N, C-alpha and C positions, 0 to 999 in steps of 0.2 A: 655188147660190152664185155670186156675180159673179166674173168673172175680172179683178178690179181691186183696188186697195189704198186703204183709207181712212186719211188722216192724222188722228189724234186726239190729245187731250191736254187738260190744263187750259188755261184762257185764259192768254195771254201766255207761252207756253213756246217759241214760235218756229215753230209749225205753218205759218202762212201764209208766213213768210220762207223756210222750207225748200221749201214747195210752189212758190213763185215761182221759186226757184233751179232746182228740178227741171224745171219746164216752160218757164222763161223767159217765163211769162205772169203778169204781176203780179196777185196777189190783193190785196185790201185789207188793209193792215197798219197797225196803230196801237197805241199804248201804253195800251190800256184793254180790259177784258174784253168779249167778245161782238162783237168787230169783224167776225168772219166770221159771217154769219147764214145766207145761202144757200150751199150747198156749191159750191165751185169745182171744175171738172173739167178735167184737163189730160192730154194724150197725150204720152208721152215715148218716145224711142228707147232700146232696150235696148243698152247698150254691150257689144260682143262682139268681142274681138280676133281671133277665128276668121274673122269676115267680112272684117276688114281683110286678113288673110293670103290668103284666097280671092281677093280683088280683085287682090292683087299677082300671083297665079299664073294667074288667069283674068280678064284685064282686060275689064270690061263697059262698055257705053254709059251705064248708070246703076246706082246702088247703092241698095238699099232695106233698111234694118235692120228688125228686129222692133220692135214698139211695145207699150206697156203704159199702162194708165190709172191715174192717181192722182186721188183725191178729197180736197179739203181741207174737213174737217167742223168745224162750230162747236164752240167750246170747251165742255167739260163741267165742271160744278161739283157739289159734294155736294148731294144732293136731286134730281138730274136725273131719277131714276127716278120721282119724284113730280111732275115737271113744273117743277122749279126752273130758273131761267135759261132756256136754250133746250133744256131736257132732252128734251121730247117730239120736237122736230124732230131733235135730235142722234141720238136712238135710232132714229128712222125711217130716217135717212140711213145709219147704220152697219149696219143690217140688210141693206142692199143691196150691201155690198162683200164681197169674198172673203177678204181678209187685212187685219189692222189694223196700221198702223205707229204705235205709241204714242210720241209725242215727249215726252221727259222733260227738264226743265231741269236742267243739270248745271254751272251757273256762277252766280257771285254778282255782282250789279250793282245797287246801291241805286237807280239811275236807272230801272230797269225793274221795274214793279210785279209782285209775285207775289200771287195771290189769297189765299194763306195767310200772307202776310208772312214766309215763311221758305223756305229752299231745303232740301227734304227729299224726294229722289226716291222713297224707299220709301213715304213717306206719300202722295205724289202718285199712285203706282201703285196703292196700296191704295184710295184714294178712288175712282178710276175703276173699279177691279175690283169694288168693292162695289156701285157704282151699276149696273154692267152685270149683275151677279149678281142684284140686286133686280129689275131689269127682266125678266130671264129667269124669275125666281121667279114673277112675276105671270103670265107666259105659260104656264108649266108648270102652275101651280096652277089656272088657269082650265080648261085642257085636262083635268086630272086630275078636277076636280069634274064636268065634263061626262061623262066616260067612266064615272065611278062611278054617275052617275044613269042612264045608258043601260044599264049592267050590271045594275042592280036591276030595270029594266023588261023587258029582253029577254034570254032565254037565248042567243040567237044572238050578240048583242053581247057577252055575258059571255065567250063562247068566243073571239071575236076580240080581246077586250081582255085576255086572260089573260097575254099577254106585255107589252103596252104599260103596263098599270097598275103592275106592280112596277118597271118601268124608269123611269117618271115619278116614282114615289115615291123611288127611289134618287137621281135627279137633284135632286129638290126638297130633299132633306136636304143635299146638297152646296151648293146655291145658298143655302139658309138660313144656312149658315155663312160666306157671303160669298165662296165659292170658285167657280171657273169650271167649267162643265159639261165642258169638255175635259179636266179632271184625272182623269176616270173613263175606264176602258177599255171599248170597245164592239166587238161583232162587226159584220160587214157588214149582217146583217139588222136589227140595232138601229139602225144609222146610217140605213138606209132608212126605218124607222119614224119617226125623229126629223126627217127632212128637211124636212117641211112646217111645223115649228115655227119654223124660221129663228132658232135661238137665237144670240144675239150671242156668248156665252161659249164657243161651240163653234168660233168662228173662230180660226185661228192668229194669234199676235201676234209682231211684231218690235219690239223696243225701240230707239228712236232717241235716243241721248244727245246733246243739243245743248250743246256746250261753247263756251268762249271761246277767243280766239286764243292766250292764254298756255298753254292745255292741249293744243295741237296737238302730237302726238308724245310727250306725257308719259304716264307710266305711273302717276302718283301722284294722279290726280284721284279723291278719295274718293267723289264722287257717282257717277262712272262705275263704280267698284268695287262700290258698293251695287247698282246696276242689274244688273251682271253676275252678282252672287250670286243675285238674284231670278230672272233669266233662266235661270241654270243649273239651278235647282230646277224650273223649269217646262219645260225643254227648248226654250226660245225662243232666237232669234238676237238679237244686239246689233250695232248699227251706230253708230259714233261720227261725228258731223257737227259742224262749226262753221258754224252757219247764217249768221253774219255774213260769213265768208270766202266761202261758197258763193254768197251773194247778190252779192258783189263780182265773183266769177268770171262769174256769169251776165250781167253787164252788158257784158263784153268781147265784141267783135264777132268777132275772128278766132281760129282754133284756135291760131295761133302765140302770140298775146297770152295766151291761157289757159295754154298750156304754160309760158311765161315766168313768169307769176304763180304757178303751182303750184311751179315750181322755187325761186322766191324764198321761198315759204312752207315749203319743205322737204317738199313732198308729191309723190308719184309720180303720183297721179291724184286727181280730185275724189272726195270721199267719197260723192257721190250715185250713182256707178257701183255700188259695193257695195250701196247701199240698193235700187236698182232691181233688181239681180240677185237680192238676197235675197228681195224680194217676189215676183218672177217664179218663183224656185225653190220658195219656200214654198207657192205655189199649185199646185205639181206641173206647172208649165209647162216645156216644153223647146223646142229649136230645131232645125229641119232647114233645109237650104239648097237652092236651085236656082241653078245657075251656068251662064253662057254669055256669048257676045259681046254680046247685047242687054241682059242684066240679071243681076246677082248679087243674090240676095235671101234674107233670113232670114225663116222662117215659124214662127209659134208653134203648138205643138200640146200636147195633154195627155199626160203621161207614160203609156205603156201603150197608146197608140192603134195600130191596125193600118194598113197601107199604104193601103187604099182610103179610110179616113176622113181621113187626112192629105192624100190627093190631093184630096178634096172641099173642103179648106180653100182650095186654089187656085181650083177651080171645081167646081160640082156635077156637071158633065158628066164630069169626071175620075173622080169616084167611081162614077157610074152605069155608065160604060163601062170601068171599070178592067180591064186585062188583066195587066200586069206592071209592075214598077218596076225600073229600073236603079239600083243603089245602091252607094255606097262611102262610107266615113267621111272627114271632113275631115282626120283624122290621117294617112290614107293619102296624101292630096294633099300634105300638108306634108312627108311623108317622101320621096315620089317626085318631086315637083316639077311634075307635069302630069297631066292626066286620061289622056293617051295612055300615059304610063309606069305609071299606076295600072292601066290595062287590061292592059298587057303583063306586069305583075307578078301578074296573076290576082286582083287585089283588087276589081275591079268585078264584081258578080254580079247575077243576075236574081232578084227576089223576088216571091212571089205574094200572094194575099189574106190569108194568115194571118201575114204578116211583121209583127212588132212593131217600129215605127220607133224608132231609137236617137237620142239627143241627138247632134247633130253630123253626122248623115247628109247626104250630098249625093245628091239624087234626081232622076231623069228618069222621068216617068210615061208608060206606053203605055196608050192607051185607045181605045175605038171606040164611037161613039154613032150 
């Protein structure tokens, strides 16, 4: 599974506008379906107030935030699983991402075309959900037919497939009903068995409600409420974004101008920050830091990683020759005000190869190659 986020949705819901605002890299935007044909890819910085505070306490020569990749994928329409519109290309692109940000139009504007000629988030979500389920149905059905054939031919294959066959049959039934494969529960062994199928509906989803300016800060947008109800049933996250406002913010050059714009709009921060953090978190990504006079830097790692693996993110030699890691959490730095005081308080410790790195750890690696 890719460590990135694919932005998907029906045509003309604001995917490319939001992508452009996220990356400040203009994607092709127009008021007609299938404007985005080839996926646009953009790298964004992960907003993290902890890094800002570390910089204040340990001033460096340069600052490097963690980064994350977003992919703007062509709009989907009903029949995509059978090749309608740009369906085949859409499905191929979406299989390569790790998490799906499903942009849903939650505003009315007669000047902007909707492919269904009506604003109905529940229907839009169902349309895409069904198409993805149908695409996965074909994938699972083909694998199931192949395994059944092998099972009839070989006793050895029959034994190996004793677990896989009923698992695929169970998933096929769910997909046949237009539901996502992720709605079932799986143990670790089953997830390993399913890994090479690359099922789209196993991917986690974040719903992105694209609202108009009048709905900023409002609690009564009926379209957003509809999306929240669906997300609550699925256990998915919801982020509310005004694509038009975010696109305007992205054109401003200085941070001061952006802050003034946000204040005038009654916003504490750009809604894109929560979207980036939500995608990052949903993929099980976490952040550790290195800090010093040369550089304060945020590094991305997978939740549950041990110290040598995280050291290898910086350089392979760090992992090969790993000895120990000096570790304290950024919360300790914020409490005591300096690394020296953290050390004096006994909060800085030495950790070995079995240490599971925590989100927010500040680390100094000792290695020998």
